[in-house]
N, C-alpha and C positions, 0 to 999 in steps of 0.2 A: 479670326473673323471671316465671315462669309457673306457674299453678295446675294444670298438667297432669303426668300420669305416663305415660310410654310403656312399654307392655308388649308383648312378642311374643304372637303368637296362642297359642303353646304355654303360655307363662306364664299368660295370662289363663284358658286351659282348666284349667290345674292349680289356680289359685284357686277357680274356679267348682265344680270337681268337689270340692275340698275341702269347700266349703261344704255341698254336697249330702251327701257322706259324714258330715260332722260332724252334720247334722241326722237321721241315721238312715236314709238311703236306702242300698240295697245298691249294689254296683258296677255291676251291669247298668242300674239306673235313673239313678244318678249320672252315669255316662259318657255316656249317650245324651242326658241333659238338658244337660250341659256342652257337648256338641258342638253342639247346635242354638242355644243361647244365645250362645255364643262366635261362631257363624257369623253370627248376626244382628248382633252388635256389630262384628264384622270388615267386614261388608259395609254398615256405616253405615245399618242398619235398627235405630235406637234403639228404636222401640216393640216390637221383638222380641228386644232384647239383654239386658243384665244388668237391666234394669227388670222383667223377667218372673221374676226369681229369687224376689222376695218372694211374689208370687202363688201360685207353685208351693209354697213352703213353708207358706203360709197354708192351702192346700188339704190338704197332708199334715196339719197340725196339726189341722184341722177333721175328720179321719178319713174324708175323701171320696176319698182315694186310697191305695193300699197302697205304702209306701216300700219293702217288700221283696219286691214281686212279680216273678215270673220269667215272662215271655211263653211260651206254649206254642202250638206248631203243632198244629192240629187235622187229624188224618189224612183226607185225601181224595185217595186215589191216582188219579193219571191225569186228574184234573179240572182245568178251566181255572180254577176257583175255589180260591184259597189263602186258608185262614182261620187267624187268629192269635187266640187268647184272650189279652188282655192282662192278665187277671187283676186287674182294677181298679188296674193300674199306669198309667204314662204311655204315651202312644201311641208315642212315639219309639223306646224300645227294642223294642216290638212290631213296628214297621215295619222296624227293622234285623234282627230274627229272620226276618221273612217275605221280605226282599227277594231273597235268593239264590234261593229256590224260585219266587218270582214271575217272576224273569228267566228261569230255566231253562224254565218253562212257556210263557212268552210266546215264547220262541225256538223251542220245538218245535212250538207249536201255533198260533202267529200272534198270539194275543192271550191275556191272562190277567187275572184280577182278584185283588187282595189285599184281603181283608175283615178289618178289625181290630175286634173286638168288646171291650166292657166296658173302654174306655180313658179316659183323661183326656188332653185335647189342648189346649196352651196356646200353641202356637208357629205360626210362618208354615208354609205349605205347600210353599214353593220347595225346601227341603232334600229333600223326598220326591221332587219331579219331577226335580230335578237328579241325585239318586241313581240314579233309573231311567234317565235320559238316559245317564249314565255307562256303563250296561250296553248302549248302542246301541239303546234302545228309546224310543219315544214314549211319553208318560204324561198321564193326567188324573187329578187327585186332588181329592177334595172331602170335607167333613164339616160337620155341623150345628154349632150352639153352644147358647146359650141365648136365650130369647126376649127380644129387645132391640130389634127392628126392627118398625116397622109395616108392613104390606102396602100397596101403592099404594092410596090412597083410604081407608085405614084411619086410626085415631086411637090405636091401643094396641099395645104389643109383642106380637108373635105369632111372627115369624120370627127365626132367628138372623142373625148377621153372615155366616154361611154361606160360608166362603172356597171358591174354585174356582181350581185352578192347571193349567197345561199346559207340558209340556216337550218339545222336539224335540232330538235329538242332533246335534251337528255335529263334523265332523272338523278338529281343528286350531284349533277356536275354542270358547268357552264355549257351553253349549246355548241355544237359543231358549227363554225362559221368561217366562210371565207368571203372576202370583199376585195375586188381588185378592178382597177381601171383596165380597159382593153388596149390602152397604150402601155408602152414599156414601163412608164412611170406616171404617176399623177402629175398634173400640171403644177400643183402646189409644191412637189418636190423640186421641179426645175427652179420655181421662184426662190425657194429656200437656198438652192445652190447658188442662185444669183446673189442674193443677199449676203451670203457667207464668203462670196468670192471664190467659190470652188468650182473646178471643171466638172463637167458631167462625164458619167462613163460612156465610152465608145458605144454606138449603136442605139442611143437614146433618141437622136434628133438629127434633122437636116436644117441647113440654113434657108434663107430666101431663094437662093439660086439652086436649091435641091441637092446640095452637096453635104456629106456628113460633117457634123460639127460637135465639139465638146464644150463650146462657149454658151453658157446659159443665155446671154443677150441674144446671140444669133438663133439659138434654138427658139426663143420666145418670139422672134421676128419671122422664124421660118415654120417648121412643123415638127411635132413629135411623130414617133414611129409606132405602130402597133407591135404588141408582144407577139413573139412566135410567128412573125412574118404573116403570111396568108391566112394562118389560122386566127390570129388575133383580129385581122382585118375582117374575116368573115363573121367573127361573134360580134364585132362592133357594128357591122352592117345589120345584123339581126337586130341588135338593140334599137337602131334607128327604125327599123320596120315595125317592131313589136310596141316600143314605147314612144314612138314618135307618130308614124303614119297610121298604124292600126288604132290608136286611141284618139285620132284626131287632133293631134298636137303638133308642135313644130320639131323638124329635124334639126340637126346640128348646123348645117348650112343656113337654114331659115332663122335660127336663133342669132347667128353672127350678124346676118342681114338686119334683124330687128334692133339688136344693141349697137352694133357699129363699132364694137370694141370688146376685147377679152378681158378688160379690167374691172368688168361688173359681173356679178353673179348670173348665170345663165337662166333664161325664162323658157319653160318648156312644160312637159308632163312627166309623170312617173307611173310605172306598173308594178304592182305588188302582187304575186300569185301565192296563195295559201293552200296547203294540202293537209288533210287529216290521215296520218299514217295508219291509224286503226280502221279508217273506212276503206282505204285502198287494200290493206292486208286482209280484210274481213273474209273469213271462210277458208284461209290458207294457214298452213301449220306454222306455228311459232309467233312470238310477240315481236312486232317490228322494232320496238325500242330495245328489247333485249339482244335480238340479232345484231342491231346496230353496234351495241357495246362490244359484241365479239370482234366485229371488224376494227373498231377503235383500238381495242386491246392488241390485236395482231399488228396494227401500224405502230403503236408505242412499243410493242414487244421487239420490233426490229431495230429500235434505237431512234426511229424517225419521231417527229412531233406533228401534233394536230395543228392546223392553222388557228391563229389568234391565241395560242397558249401564252406567248410573251404578252400579249395584250391583256389577257386575263390576270397574269401574274402582276403586271404593273397596276392594275385595278385593285387587286388585293393590298398591295403595297400603299397606294394612295388613300384607300379607305381606312387603313389603320395607321398610317404615319402622316397623312396629309400630301398636299401636292406642292412641290417646290417650283417657285417662280424666281427668275433672277430680277436683280434691281431694276434692269431695263424693262422688263416685262411688267413690273409693278407700275413703273412710271408711265408706261403706255396705257394701262388700265386707268390710272389716275387722269391721264390727259383726255382719253376717250370719254370718261365720266364727267369731266368739268366742261369740255368744249362741245360734246355731242356731235352733230353733223358738221360743225365748224372745224372739227379735228381732221376731216378727210377732204381730199381735194375733189 
């Protein structure tokens, strides 16, 4: 006997979407959220899978995100900048609304940027870079968060976890993708350690007094640390500047001031940059996609792996064998569907 239930990707999507619809989200919001949450579960990214449903519902219940928002493309004809007003909805449907225009502009002009304003973002960034890569384009994506990370040498939260992702299209293979927080670990990983009663690795966090800690509770009350010391701190600051200040949206300290808590999904903006490899390589020898494969083969030839390889392997397994959920996870989905917003504090 096993305490597992196997669901197809489609069946899990149907369940998750039903939870959001039952909680009052419109079809635009519910569908996009279900897609990105199920993608996380499908790819064995548990910290960005169904675990995120509760936080999204909590943010709706708190009135910090509009469940019936419909993203709107802001007219900017012939510009390399594509802007979508998320209307205080979630970022994912706003991205889906802007992607076709972003791809067309990037192909015609060589590069283009998608700016999403006034959105709530709670998911990983690899769904965005993968979607751009499927259009045959390279992509950089970034967004701030709320102030939970101390800058290198600091002792109090100031920066966000500020994720940064990159994607490169490949022919006949999944894209080259990396997606990481500029903190040592994503905040969701610390929360998962707390729930499991496990200590954190050393060097992940400091407590409220600015002292190193391995206690998840103390870390959540204190601050996480940037990866690589001053290097991660500098990249995180760059994200604040480009995906906050430059696009006229909130920085991580401003997000925390607006929300007043880190228990809700952060409200800010997002920046997606798309590049046409053919346009940039035009007139130069060699095909950029073929040359990239030479580099990838050289990496693999040394016994190294490409980022996201494990995630893609998990995806292939889920698509062929289904997604395994524990009895507790199935019970949680059932409770969220039955109770809707009443299921969350």
